Gaussian input, Z-matrix of N, CA and C with variables (Angstrom, degrees):
# hf/3-21g

backbone

0 1
 N
 C     1     B1
 C     2     B2     1     A1
 N     3     B3     2     A2     1     D1
 C     4     B4     3     A3     2     D2
 C     5     B5     4     A4     3     D3
 N     6     B6     5     A5     4     D4
 C     7     B7     6     A6     5     D5
 C     8     B8     7     A7     6     D6
 N     9     B9     8     A8     7     D7
 C    10    B10     9     A9     8     D8
 C    11    B11    10    A10     9     D9
 N    12    B12    11    A11    10    D10
 C    13    B13    12    A12    11    D11
 C    14    B14    13    A13    12    D12
 N    15    B15    14    A14    13    D13
 C    16    B16    15    A15    14    D14
 C    17    B17    16    A16    15    D15
 N    18    B18    17    A17    16    D16
 C    19    B19    18    A18    17    D17
 C    20    B20    19    A19    18    D18
 N    21    B21    20    A20    19    D19
 C    22    B22    21    A21    20    D20
 C    23    B23    22    A22    21    D21
 N    24    B24    23    A23    22    D22
 C    25    B25    24    A24    23    D23
 C    26    B26    25    A25    24    D24
 N    27    B27    26    A26    25    D25
 C    28    B28    27    A27    26    D26
 C    29    B29    28    A28    27    D27
 N    30    B30    29    A29    28    D28
 C    31    B31    30    A30    29    D29
 C    32    B32    31    A31    30    D30
 N    33    B33    32    A32    31    D31
 C    34    B34    33    A33    32    D32
 C    35    B35    34    A34    33    D33
 N    36    B36    35    A35    34    D34
 C    37    B37    36    A36    35    D35
 C    38    B38    37    A37    36    D36
 N    39    B39    38    A38    37    D37
 C    40    B40    39    A39    38    D38
 C    41    B41    40    A40    39    D39
 N    42    B42    41    A41    40    D40
 C    43    B43    42    A42    41    D41
 C    44    B44    43    A43    42    D42
 N    45    B45    44    A44    43    D43
 C    46    B46    45    A45    44    D44
 C    47    B47    46    A46    45    D45
 N    48    B48    47    A47    46    D46
 C    49    B49    48    A48    47    D47
 C    50    B50    49    A49    48    D48
 N    51    B51    50    A50    49    D49
 C    52    B52    51    A51    50    D50
 C    53    B53    52    A52    51    D51
 N    54    B54    53    A53    52    D52
 C    55    B55    54    A54    53    D53
 C    56    B56    55    A55    54    D54
 N    57    B57    56    A56    55    D55
 C    58    B58    57    A57    56    D56
 C    59    B59    58    A58    57    D57
 N    60    B60    59    A59    58    D58
 C    61    B61    60    A60    59    D59
 C    62    B62    61    A61    60    D60
 N    63    B63    62    A62    61    D61
 C    64    B64    63    A63    62    D62
 C    65    B65    64    A64    63    D63
 N    66    B66    65    A65    64    D64
 C    67    B67    66    A66    65    D65
 C    68    B68    67    A67    66    D66
 N    69    B69    68    A68    67    D67
 C    70    B70    69    A69    68    D68
 C    71    B71    70    A70    69    D69
 N    72    B72    71    A71    70    D70
 C    73    B73    72    A72    71    D71
 C    74    B74    73    A73    72    D72
 N    75    B75    74    A74    73    D73
 C    76    B76    75    A75    74    D74
 C    77    B77    76    A76    75    D75
 N    78    B78    77    A77    76    D76
 C    79    B79    78    A78    77    D77
 C    80    B80    79    A79    78    D78
 N    81    B81    80    A80    79    D79
 C    82    B82    81    A81    80    D80
 C    83    B83    82    A82    81    D81
 N    84    B84    83    A83    82    D82
 C    85    B85    84    A84    83    D83
 C    86    B86    85    A85    84    D84
 N    87    B87    86    A86    85    D85
 C    88    B88    87    A87    86    D86
 C    89    B89    88    A88    87    D87
 N    90    B90    89    A89    88    D88
 C    91    B91    90    A90    89    D89
 C    92    B92    91    A91    90    D90
 N    93    B93    92    A92    91    D91
 C    94    B94    93    A93    92    D92
 C    95    B95    94    A94    93    D93
 N    96    B96    95    A95    94    D94
 C    97    B97    96    A96    95    D95
 C    98    B98    97    A97    96    D96
 N    99    B99    98    A98    97    D97
 C   100   B100    99    A99    98    D98
 C   101   B101   100   A100    99    D99
 N   102   B102   101   A101   100   D100
 C   103   B103   102   A102   101   D101
 C   104   B104   103   A103   102   D102
 N   105   B105   104   A104   103   D103
 C   106   B106   105   A105   104   D104
 C   107   B107   106   A106   105   D105
 N   108   B108   107   A107   106   D106
 C   109   B109   108   A108   107   D107
 C   110   B110   109   A109   108   D108
 N   111   B111   110   A110   109   D109
 C   112   B112   111   A111   110   D110
 C   113   B113   112   A112   111   D111
 N   114   B114   113   A113   112   D112
 C   115   B115   114   A114   113   D113
 C   116   B116   115   A115   114   D114
 N   117   B117   116   A116   115   D115
 C   118   B118   117   A117   116   D116
 C   119   B119   118   A118   117   D117
 N   120   B120   119   A119   118   D118
 C   121   B121   120   A120   119   D119
 C   122   B122   121   A121   120   D120
 N   123   B123   122   A122   121   D121
 C   124   B124   123   A123   122   D122
 C   125   B125   124   A124   123   D123
 N   126   B126   125   A125   124   D124
 C   127   B127   126   A126   125   D125
 C   128   B128   127   A127   126   D126
 N   129   B129   128   A128   127   D127
 C   130   B130   129   A129   128   D128
 C   131   B131   130   A130   129   D129
 N   132   B132   131   A131   130   D130
 C   133   B133   132   A132   131   D131
 C   134   B134   133   A133   132   D132
 N   135   B135   134   A134   133   D133
 C   136   B136   135   A135   134   D134
 C   137   B137   136   A136   135   D135
 N   138   B138   137   A137   136   D136
 C   139   B139   138   A138   137   D137
 C   140   B140   139   A139   138   D138
 N   141   B141   140   A140   139   D139
 C   142   B142   141   A141   140   D140
 C   143   B143   142   A142   141   D141
 N   144   B144   143   A143   142   D142
 C   145   B145   144   A144   143   D143
 C   146   B146   145   A145   144   D144
 N   147   B147   146   A146   145   D145
 C   148   B148   147   A147   146   D146
 C   149   B149   148   A148   147   D147
 N   150   B150   149   A149   148   D148
 C   151   B151   150   A150   149   D149
 C   152   B152   151   A151   150   D150
 N   153   B153   152   A152   151   D151
 C   154   B154   153   A153   152   D152
 C   155   B155   154   A154   153   D153
 N   156   B156   155   A155   154   D154
 C   157   B157   156   A156   155   D155
 C   158   B158   157   A157   156   D156
 N   159   B159   158   A158   157   D157
 C   160   B160   159   A159   158   D158
 C   161   B161   160   A160   159   D159
 N   162   B162   161   A161   160   D160
 C   163   B163   162   A162   161   D161
 C   164   B164   163   A163   162   D162
 N   165   B165   164   A164   163   D163
 C   166   B166   165   A165   164   D164
 C   167   B167   166   A166   165   D165
 N   168   B168   167   A167   166   D166
 C   169   B169   168   A168   167   D167
 C   170   B170   169   A169   168   D168
 N   171   B171   170   A170   169   D169
 C   172   B172   171   A171   170   D170
 C   173   B173   172   A172   171   D171
 N   174   B174   173   A173   172   D172
 C   175   B175   174   A174   173   D173
 C   176   B176   175   A175   174   D174
 N   177   B177   176   A176   175   D175
 C   178   B178   177   A177   176   D176
 C   179   B179   178   A178   177   D177
 N   180   B180   179   A179   178   D178
 C   181   B181   180   A180   179   D179
 C   182   B182   181   A181   180   D180
 N   183   B183   182   A182   181   D181
 C   184   B184   183   A183   182   D182
 C   185   B185   184   A184   183   D183
 N   186   B186   185   A185   184   D184
 C   187   B187   186   A186   185   D185
 C   188   B188   187   A187   186   D186
 N   189   B189   188   A188   187   D187
 C   190   B190   189   A189   188   D188
 C   191   B191   190   A190   189   D189
 N   192   B192   191   A191   190   D190
 C   193   B193   192   A192   191   D191
 C   194   B194   193   A193   192   D192
 N   195   B195   194   A194   193   D193
 C   196   B196   195   A195   194   D194
 C   197   B197   196   A196   195   D195
 N   198   B198   197   A197   196   D196
 C   199   B199   198   A198   197   D197
 C   200   B200   199   A199   198   D198
 N   201   B201   200   A200   199   D199
 C   202   B202   201   A201   200   D200
 C   203   B203   202   A202   201   D201
 N   204   B204   203   A203   202   D202
 C   205   B205   204   A204   203   D203
 C   206   B206   205   A205   204   D204
 N   207   B207   206   A206   205   D205
 C   208   B208   207   A207   206   D206
 C   209   B209   208   A208   207   D207
 N   210   B210   209   A209   208   D208
 C   211   B211   210   A210   209   D209
 C   212   B212   211   A211   210   D210
 N   213   B213   212   A212   211   D211
 C   214   B214   213   A213   212   D212
 C   215   B215   214   A214   213   D213
 N   216   B216   215   A215   214   D214
 C   217   B217   216   A216   215   D215
 C   218   B218   217   A217   216   D216
 N   219   B219   218   A218   217   D217
 C   220   B220   219   A219   218   D218
 C   221   B221   220   A220   219   D219
 N   222   B222   221   A221   220   D220
 C   223   B223   222   A222   221   D221
 C   224   B224   223   A223   222   D222
 N   225   B225   224   A224   223   D223
 C   226   B226   225   A225   224   D224
 C   227   B227   226   A226   225   D225
 N   228   B228   227   A227   226   D226
 C   229   B229   228   A228   227   D227
 C   230   B230   229   A229   228   D228
 N   231   B231   230   A230   229   D229
 C   232   B232   231   A231   230   D230
 C   233   B233   232   A232   231   D231
 N   234   B234   233   A233   232   D232
 C   235   B235   234   A234   233   D233
 C   236   B236   235   A235   234   D234
 N   237   B237   236   A236   235   D235
 C   238   B238   237   A237   236   D236
 C   239   B239   238   A238   237   D237
 N   240   B240   239   A239   238   D238
 C   241   B241   240   A240   239   D239
 C   242   B242   241   A241   240   D240
 N   243   B243   242   A242   241   D241
 C   244   B244   243   A243   242   D242
 C   245   B245   244   A244   243   D243
 N   246   B246   245   A245   244   D244
 C   247   B247   246   A246   245   D245
 C   248   B248   247   A247   246   D246
 N   249   B249   248   A248   247   D247
 C   250   B250   249   A249   248   D248
 C   251   B251   250   A250   249   D249
 N   252   B252   251   A251   250   D250
 C   253   B253   252   A252   251   D251
 C   254   B254   253   A253   252   D252
 N   255   B255   254   A254   253   D253
 C   256   B256   255   A255   254   D254
 C   257   B257   256   A256   255   D255
 N   258   B258   257   A257   256   D256
 C   259   B259   258   A258   257   D257
 C   260   B260   259   A259   258   D258
 N   261   B261   260   A260   259   D259
 C   262   B262   261   A261   260   D260
 C   263   B263   262   A262   261   D261
 N   264   B264   263   A263   262   D262
 C   265   B265   264   A264   263   D263
 C   266   B266   265   A265   264   D264
 N   267   B267   266   A266   265   D265
 C   268   B268   267   A267   266   D266
 C   269   B269   268   A268   267   D267
 N   270   B270   269   A269   268   D268
 C   271   B271   270   A270   269   D269
 C   272   B272   271   A271   270   D270
 N   273   B273   272   A272   271   D271
 C   274   B274   273   A273   272   D272
 C   275   B275   274   A274   273   D273
 N   276   B276   275   A275   274   D274
 C   277   B277   276   A276   275   D275
 C   278   B278   277   A277   276   D276
 N   279   B279   278   A278   277   D277
 C   280   B280   279   A279   278   D278
 C   281   B281   280   A280   279   D279
 N   282   B282   281   A281   280   D280
 C   283   B283   282   A282   281   D281
 C   284   B284   283   A283   282   D282
 N   285   B285   284   A284   283   D283
 C   286   B286   285   A285   284   D284
 C   287   B287   286   A286   285   D285
 N   288   B288   287   A287   286   D286
 C   289   B289   288   A288   287   D287
 C   290   B290   289   A289   288   D288
 N   291   B291   290   A290   289   D289
 C   292   B292   291   A291   290   D290
 C   293   B293   292   A292   291   D291
 N   294   B294   293   A293   292   D292
 C   295   B295   294   A294   293   D293
 C   296   B296   295   A295   294   D294
 N   297   B297   296   A296   295   D295
 C   298   B298   297   A297   296   D296
 C   299   B299   298   A298   297   D297
 N   300   B300   299   A299   298   D298
 C   301   B301   300   A300   299   D299
 C   302   B302   301   A301   300   D300
 N   303   B303   302   A302   301   D301
 C   304   B304   303   A303   302   D302
 C   305   B305   304   A304   303   D303
 N   306   B306   305   A305   304   D304
 C   307   B307   306   A306   305   D305
 C   308   B308   307   A307   306   D306
 N   309   B309   308   A308   307   D307
 C   310   B310   309   A309   308   D308
 C   311   B311   310   A310   309   D309
 N   312   B312   311   A311   310   D310
 C   313   B313   312   A312   311   D311
 C   314   B314   313   A313   312   D312
 N   315   B315   314   A314   313   D313
 C   316   B316   315   A315   314   D314
 C   317   B317   316   A316   315   D315
 N   318   B318   317   A317   316   D316
 C   319   B319   318   A318   317   D317
 C   320   B320   319   A319   318   D318
 N   321   B321   320   A320   319   D319
 C   322   B322   321   A321   320   D320
 C   323   B323   322   A322   321   D321

   B1=1.4495
   B2=1.5577
   B3=1.3262
   B4=1.4792
   B5=1.5378
   B6=1.3348
   B7=1.4649
   B8=1.5153
   B9=1.3373
   B10=1.4698
   B11=1.5174
   B12=1.3202
   B13=1.4765
   B14=1.5190
   B15=1.3366
   B16=1.4702
   B17=1.5217
   B18=1.3434
   B19=1.4798
   B20=1.5163
   B21=1.3366
   B22=1.4703
   B23=1.5249
   B24=1.3129
   B25=1.4687
   B26=1.5241
   B27=1.3318
   B28=1.4669
   B29=1.5236
   B30=1.3495
   B31=1.4526
   B32=1.5295
   B33=1.3342
   B34=1.4612
   B35=1.5368
   B36=1.3170
   B37=1.4548
   B38=1.5210
   B39=1.3198
   B40=1.4757
   B41=1.5238
   B42=1.3075
   B43=1.4672
   B44=1.5175
   B45=1.3073
   B46=1.4835
   B47=1.5329
   B48=1.3245
   B49=1.4554
   B50=1.5416
   B51=1.3244
   B52=1.4503
   B53=1.5164
   B54=1.3085
   B55=1.4731
   B56=1.5173
   B57=1.3111
   B58=1.4779
   B59=1.5259
   B60=1.3195
   B61=1.4649
   B62=1.5273
   B63=1.3196
   B64=1.4522
   B65=1.5428
   B66=1.3067
   B67=1.4541
   B68=1.5123
   B69=1.3277
   B70=1.4724
   B71=1.5290
   B72=1.3295
   B73=1.4648
   B74=1.5242
   B75=1.3275
   B76=1.4449
   B77=1.5272
   B78=1.3186
   B79=1.4813
   B80=1.5253
   B81=1.2947
   B82=1.4522
   B83=1.5437
   B84=1.3114
   B85=1.4595
   B86=1.5479
   B87=1.3111
   B88=1.4794
   B89=1.5224
   B90=1.3138
   B91=1.4586
   B92=1.5351
   B93=1.3014
   B94=1.4638
   B95=1.5343
   B96=1.3396
   B97=1.4630
   B98=1.5298
   B99=1.3136
   B100=1.4700
   B101=1.5264
   B102=1.3297
   B103=1.4728
   B104=1.5277
   B105=1.2963
   B106=1.4708
   B107=1.5264
   B108=1.3268
   B109=1.4582
   B110=1.5098
   B111=1.3284
   B112=1.4714
   B113=1.5156
   B114=1.3305
   B115=1.4771
   B116=1.5146
   B117=1.3289
   B118=1.4578
   B119=1.5138
   B120=1.3298
   B121=1.4592
   B122=1.5333
   B123=1.3273
   B124=1.4745
   B125=1.5304
   B126=1.2971
   B127=1.4536
   B128=1.5149
   B129=1.3275
   B130=1.4516
   B131=1.5157
   B132=1.3221
   B133=1.4647
   B134=1.5196
   B135=1.3100
   B136=1.4640
   B137=1.5242
   B138=1.3157
   B139=1.4694
   B140=1.5207
   B141=1.3090
   B142=1.4795
   B143=1.5248
   B144=1.3215
   B145=1.4547
   B146=1.5217
   B147=1.3275
   B148=1.4720
   B149=1.5340
   B150=1.3238
   B151=1.4544
   B152=1.5239
   B153=1.3200
   B154=1.4755
   B155=1.5203
   B156=1.3349
   B157=1.4620
   B158=1.5285
   B159=1.3238
   B160=1.4507
   B161=1.5270
   B162=1.3182
   B163=1.4768
   B164=1.5314
   B165=1.3090
   B166=1.4722
   B167=1.5341
   B168=1.3124
   B169=1.4645
   B170=1.5254
   B171=1.3279
   B172=1.4738
   B173=1.5343
   B174=1.3088
   B175=1.4676
   B176=1.5127
   B177=1.3072
   B178=1.4483
   B179=1.5422
   B180=1.3439
   B181=1.4649
   B182=1.5367
   B183=1.3310
   B184=1.4756
   B185=1.5149
   B186=1.3344
   B187=1.4575
   B188=1.5073
   B189=1.3337
   B190=1.4703
   B191=1.5284
   B192=1.3467
   B193=1.4526
   B194=1.5253
   B195=1.3222
   B196=1.4477
   B197=1.5206
   B198=1.3255
   B199=1.4682
   B200=1.5112
   B201=1.3336
   B202=1.4613
   B203=1.5206
   B204=1.3375
   B205=1.4475
   B206=1.5343
   B207=1.3172
   B208=1.4591
   B209=1.5138
   B210=1.3350
   B211=1.4488
   B212=1.5188
   B213=1.3241
   B214=1.4685
   B215=1.5211
   B216=1.3160
   B217=1.4539
   B218=1.5303
   B219=1.3194
   B220=1.4472
   B221=1.5361
   B222=1.2872
   B223=1.4685
   B224=1.5224
   B225=1.3224
   B226=1.4470
   B227=1.5296
   B228=1.3158
   B229=1.4632
   B230=1.5056
   B231=1.3422
   B232=1.4576
   B233=1.5275
   B234=1.3389
   B235=1.4741
   B236=1.5347
   B237=1.3061
   B238=1.4749
   B239=1.5144
   B240=1.3301
   B241=1.4601
   B242=1.5062
   B243=1.3131
   B244=1.4691
   B245=1.5168
   B246=1.3303
   B247=1.4600
   B248=1.5365
   B249=1.3328
   B250=1.4464
   B251=1.5194
   B252=1.3455
   B253=1.4531
   B254=1.5268
   B255=1.3434
   B256=1.4563
   B257=1.5235
   B258=1.3204
   B259=1.4619
   B260=1.5118
   B261=1.2996
   B262=1.4633
   B263=1.5158
   B264=1.3032
   B265=1.4598
   B266=1.5250
   B267=1.3326
   B268=1.4654
   B269=1.5318
   B270=1.3149
   B271=1.4515
   B272=1.5064
   B273=1.3237
   B274=1.4802
   B275=1.5107
   B276=1.3200
   B277=1.4714
   B278=1.5124
   B279=1.3209
   B280=1.4600
   B281=1.5117
   B282=1.3389
   B283=1.4661
   B284=1.5305
   B285=1.3325
   B286=1.4754
   B287=1.5162
   B288=1.3210
   B289=1.4663
   B290=1.5212
   B291=1.3165
   B292=1.4716
   B293=1.5259
   B294=1.3217
   B295=1.4557
   B296=1.5436
   B297=1.3153
   B298=1.4574
   B299=1.5420
   B300=1.3086
   B301=1.4752
   B302=1.5296
   B303=1.3242
   B304=1.4727
   B305=1.5148
   B306=1.3188
   B307=1.4604
   B308=1.5278
   B309=1.2959
   B310=1.4698
   B311=1.5373
   B312=1.3234
   B313=1.4519
   B314=1.5363
   B315=1.3035
   B316=1.4636
   B317=1.5316
   B318=1.3100
   B319=1.4642
   B320=1.5306
   B321=1.3504
   B322=1.4760
   B323=1.5041
   A1=110.21
   A2=115.81
   A3=120.44
   A4=110.22
   A5=116.01
   A6=119.91
   A7=110.69
   A8=117.06
   A9=120.32
   A10=111.69
   A11=116.40
   A12=120.63
   A13=110.99
   A14=117.48
   A15=118.45
   A16=113.33
   A17=117.03
   A18=118.87
   A19=112.93
   A20=118.53
   A21=117.82
   A22=109.63
   A23=116.89
   A24=122.39
   A25=112.36
   A26=116.96
   A27=120.26
   A28=111.27
   A29=116.08
   A30=120.07
   A31=110.50
   A32=116.32
   A33=119.53
   A34=111.53
   A35=115.67
   A36=119.77
   A37=112.23
   A38=115.19
   A39=120.26
   A40=110.03
   A41=118.18
   A42=120.93
   A43=111.72
   A44=117.77
   A45=119.76
   A46=110.69
   A47=115.94
   A48=120.22
   A49=109.97
   A50=116.68
   A51=121.80
   A52=111.81
   A53=116.30
   A54=119.64
   A55=111.25
   A56=118.02
   A57=119.33
   A58=110.05
   A59=117.50
   A60=121.08
   A61=111.18
   A62=117.26
   A63=120.81
   A64=111.47
   A65=116.67
   A66=119.69
   A67=112.66
   A68=116.21
   A69=120.20
   A70=112.23
   A71=118.63
   A72=119.88
   A73=109.56
   A74=117.15
   A75=123.52
   A76=112.73
   A77=117.58
   A78=120.29
   A79=110.92
   A80=116.70
   A81=121.12
   A82=110.61
   A83=115.19
   A84=120.49
   A85=110.32
   A86=116.92
   A87=120.57
   A88=111.13
   A89=116.68
   A90=120.78
   A91=110.74
   A92=116.44
   A93=121.35
   A94=110.85
   A95=116.80
   A96=119.57
   A97=110.97
   A98=118.26
   A99=119.80
   A100=109.87
   A101=116.51
   A102=120.62
   A103=110.10
   A104=117.57
   A105=120.86
   A106=111.86
   A107=117.43
   A108=120.52
   A109=110.77
   A110=117.40
   A111=119.84
   A112=112.12
   A113=117.21
   A114=120.36
   A115=111.63
   A116=117.48
   A117=121.04
   A118=112.04
   A119=116.69
   A120=122.94
   A121=114.25
   A122=120.28
   A123=118.18
   A124=113.31
   A125=118.03
   A126=120.99
   A127=110.30
   A128=116.49
   A129=120.54
   A130=110.77
   A131=117.34
   A132=120.79
   A133=111.79
   A134=117.28
   A135=121.01
   A136=110.44
   A137=115.82
   A138=120.24
   A139=111.00
   A140=116.97
   A141=121.40
   A142=109.70
   A143=117.17
   A144=121.09
   A145=111.46
   A146=116.68
   A147=121.27
   A148=110.06
   A149=117.64
   A150=120.71
   A151=110.29
   A152=116.63
   A153=119.81
   A154=111.88
   A155=116.74
   A156=120.89
   A157=112.38
   A158=117.31
   A159=121.08
   A160=113.71
   A161=117.15
   A162=120.00
   A163=111.61
   A164=117.27
   A165=122.63
   A166=108.15
   A167=116.05
   A168=121.91
   A169=108.80
   A170=115.37
   A171=120.14
   A172=110.36
   A173=113.23
   A174=121.53
   A175=106.73
   A176=117.41
   A177=122.26
   A178=108.40
   A179=118.01
   A180=119.34
   A181=113.21
   A182=117.76
   A183=119.47
   A184=110.66
   A185=116.59
   A186=120.65
   A187=110.81
   A188=116.89
   A189=121.19
   A190=110.52
   A191=117.42
   A192=120.71
   A193=110.48
   A194=116.81
   A195=119.81
   A196=111.79
   A197=117.06
   A198=120.25
   A199=111.14
   A200=116.81
   A201=120.20
   A202=111.67
   A203=116.53
   A204=119.93
   A205=111.56
   A206=117.02
   A207=120.11
   A208=111.53
   A209=116.61
   A210=120.63
   A211=110.84
   A212=115.71
   A213=121.50
   A214=110.36
   A215=117.11
   A216=120.13
   A217=111.86
   A218=117.14
   A219=120.42
   A220=111.87
   A221=117.23
   A222=120.52
   A223=114.40
   A224=117.99
   A225=119.48
   A226=114.15
   A227=118.85
   A228=120.39
   A229=112.47
   A230=117.73
   A231=121.34
   A232=113.88
   A233=119.91
   A234=117.55
   A235=111.71
   A236=116.65
   A237=118.54
   A238=111.38
   A239=116.99
   A240=121.30
   A241=110.98
   A242=117.73
   A243=121.49
   A244=113.62
   A245=117.87
   A246=120.76
   A247=114.14
   A248=116.53
   A249=120.06
   A250=113.47
   A251=116.24
   A252=120.82
   A253=110.67
   A254=115.36
   A255=120.28
   A256=108.84
   A257=115.86
   A258=120.90
   A259=107.99
   A260=117.03
   A261=119.91
   A262=113.03
   A263=118.59
   A264=121.04
   A265=110.37
   A266=114.67
   A267=120.45
   A268=110.76
   A269=117.22
   A270=120.84
   A271=114.68
   A272=117.31
   A273=119.66
   A274=110.07
   A275=119.20
   A276=120.35
   A277=109.26
   A278=117.66
   A279=119.57
   A280=111.50
   A281=116.89
   A282=120.08
   A283=111.37
   A284=117.15
   A285=120.69
   A286=109.39
   A287=117.20
   A288=120.91
   A289=109.87
   A290=118.48
   A291=121.20
   A292=110.50
   A293=117.16
   A294=120.43
   A295=109.90
   A296=116.93
   A297=121.89
   A298=109.78
   A299=115.98
   A300=120.37
   A301=111.74
   A302=117.32
   A303=118.79
   A304=110.89
   A305=117.50
   A306=120.89
   A307=111.47
   A308=118.26
   A309=121.94
   A310=114.08
   A311=117.35
   A312=119.12
   A313=108.57
   A314=115.14
   A315=119.47
   A316=108.31
   A317=114.80
   A318=120.13
   A319=109.30
   A320=115.87
   A321=118.32
   A322=113.12
   D1=-47.72
   D2=-178.53
   D3=-57.36
   D4=-48.54
   D5=-178.63
   D6=-62.44
   D7=-41.29
   D8=178.75
   D9=-59.18
   D10=-40.09
   D11=-178.72
   D12=-68.99
   D13=-45.95
   D14=-175.17
   D15=-77.16
   D16=-12.60
   D17=-178.83
   D18=-112.72
   D19=6.30
   D20=177.45
   D21=-67.10
   D22=153.94
   D23=-172.50
   D24=-55.46
   D25=-43.68
   D26=-178.65
   D27=-63.90
   D28=-41.34
   D29=-179.92
   D30=-65.92
   D31=-40.37
   D32=178.97
   D33=-62.41
   D34=-44.64
   D35=179.00
   D36=-62.14
   D37=-44.38
   D38=178.07
   D39=-63.44
   D40=-43.80
   D41=179.10
   D42=-61.99
   D43=-40.77
   D44=178.22
   D45=-61.70
   D46=-43.33
   D47=-179.72
   D48=-65.33
   D49=-48.64
   D50=-177.55
   D51=-62.53
   D52=-48.16
   D53=-177.88
   D54=-63.41
   D55=-38.46
   D56=178.36
   D57=-62.77
   D58=-35.47
   D59=177.81
   D60=-73.23
   D61=-36.96
   D62=-177.80
   D63=-66.98
   D64=-29.58
   D65=177.80
   D66=-64.58
   D67=-21.79
   D68=-178.21
   D69=-91.45
   D70=-17.04
   D71=-171.08
   D72=-139.32
   D73=102.91
   D74=-176.64
   D75=-61.86
   D76=-41.61
   D77=179.04
   D78=-63.69
   D79=-43.48
   D80=177.81
   D81=-63.69
   D82=-37.90
   D83=179.00
   D84=-63.80
   D85=-44.29
   D86=178.09
   D87=-61.07
   D88=-44.92
   D89=179.98
   D90=-63.74
   D91=-40.74
   D92=179.70
   D93=-62.34
   D94=-47.91
   D95=-177.06
   D96=-69.45
   D97=-30.63
   D98=175.03
   D99=-65.22
   D100=-41.27
   D101=178.81
   D102=-69.01
   D103=-41.28
   D104=-177.73
   D105=-62.76
   D106=-30.42
   D107=178.99
   D108=-60.25
   D109=-30.35
   D110=179.72
   D111=-70.77
   D112=-20.29
   D113=-179.83
   D114=-75.12
   D115=-15.91
   D116=177.57
   D117=-87.22
   D118=0.36
   D119=-175.96
   D120=-51.35
   D121=-46.87
   D122=-179.09
   D123=-60.47
   D124=-39.13
   D125=178.95
   D126=-72.09
   D127=-39.40
   D128=176.66
   D129=-60.89
   D130=-43.30
   D131=179.15
   D132=-65.42
   D133=-39.35
   D134=177.36
   D135=-60.42
   D136=-45.63
   D137=178.24
   D138=-65.89
   D139=-42.37
   D140=178.63
   D141=-59.21
   D142=-46.86
   D143=179.62
   D144=-61.16
   D145=-41.41
   D146=178.87
   D147=-64.76
   D148=-37.83
   D149=178.18
   D150=-67.55
   D151=-42.22
   D152=179.63
   D153=-67.43
   D154=-30.49
   D155=179.40
   D156=-81.71
   D157=-6.57
   D158=179.83
   D159=86.40
   D160=5.64
   D161=179.41
   D162=-79.40
   D163=-23.34
   D164=174.95
   D165=-127.64
   D166=152.41
   D167=176.57
   D168=-61.61
   D169=138.29
   D170=179.35
   D171=-66.84
   D172=132.86
   D173=179.82
   D174=-164.39
   D175=-169.42
   D176=176.87
   D177=-79.46
   D178=110.32
   D179=-175.63
   D180=-63.65
   D181=-31.14
   D182=178.43
   D183=-67.33
   D184=-41.27
   D185=177.58
   D186=-66.19
   D187=-42.86
   D188=179.37
   D189=-61.96
   D190=-43.59
   D191=178.14
   D192=-62.52
   D193=-39.64
   D194=178.21
   D195=-63.94
   D196=-36.57
   D197=177.00
   D198=-66.08
   D199=-47.17
   D200=-179.79
   D201=-62.47
   D202=-46.94
   D203=-179.60
   D204=-66.86
   D205=-32.59
   D206=175.86
   D207=-62.24
   D208=-42.46
   D209=176.40
   D210=-60.11
   D211=-49.09
   D212=-177.17
   D213=-62.96
   D214=-47.70
   D215=-178.34
   D216=-65.59
   D217=-34.41
   D218=178.80
   D219=-58.96
   D220=-36.53
   D221=-176.66
   D222=-96.99
   D223=-24.53
   D224=-174.68
   D225=-114.30
   D226=-38.49
   D227=-178.37
   D228=-83.65
   D229=-56.17
   D230=-172.04
   D231=-62.74
   D232=-41.85
   D233=178.08
   D234=-61.13
   D235=-37.98
   D236=179.19
   D237=-74.67
   D238=-40.15
   D239=-179.49
   D240=-63.57
   D241=-46.94
   D242=-174.07
   D243=-88.45
   D244=-32.60
   D245=-171.91
   D246=-118.51
   D247=-8.42
   D248=-177.10
   D249=69.47
   D250=24.26
   D251=-177.81
   D252=-112.40
   D253=121.65
   D254=175.75
   D255=-85.12
   D256=136.46
   D257=175.04
   D258=-87.39
   D259=126.76
   D260=-173.50
   D261=-106.23
   D262=-8.24
   D263=-175.19
   D264=-71.43
   D265=119.64
   D266=177.32
   D267=-64.43
   D268=-32.97
   D269=-175.77
   D270=-65.75
   D271=-20.28
   D272=-176.89
   D273=-66.99
   D274=-43.05
   D275=179.69
   D276=-63.02
   D277=-43.98
   D278=179.33
   D279=-61.75
   D280=-36.75
   D281=176.59
   D282=-64.70
   D283=-41.43
   D284=178.72
   D285=-60.60
   D286=-47.34
   D287=-178.83
   D288=-66.48
   D289=-41.79
   D290=179.66
   D291=-61.80
   D292=-41.33
   D293=179.69
   D294=-64.59
   D295=-43.47
   D296=178.56
   D297=-61.90
   D298=-48.11
   D299=-178.35
   D300=-65.47
   D301=-34.86
   D302=179.68
   D303=-64.63
   D304=-30.43
   D305=179.02
   D306=-81.91
   D307=-35.47
   D308=-174.40
   D309=-103.01
   D310=10.02
   D311=179.34
   D312=-65.28
   D313=152.81
   D314=-179.97
   D315=-79.79
   D316=152.92
   D317=177.06
   D318=-69.70
   D319=140.37
   D320=-179.54
   D321=-67.25

């Protein structure tokens, strides 16, 4: 669902317009990225809850969410945003999640 939302045609067009404007104005760029951090809240909360429940190693949930989303965006958002190429491999998402989980797994 997350990948579908960030890669839909309307979102891509809006992102291209916004990012081109942000490159011109550092203050606007800072404000934009501060606001965008709040959009990761549901994933951050999911990770935080998993950490509190002992399903994931305790750490900074915001940082962990940023790592997971960075992996996902690297393979799904940026190739489409910059090159117009959709990644179709189902295994890539599983690899992103597996890499994240291997780092945040709880100690036995």
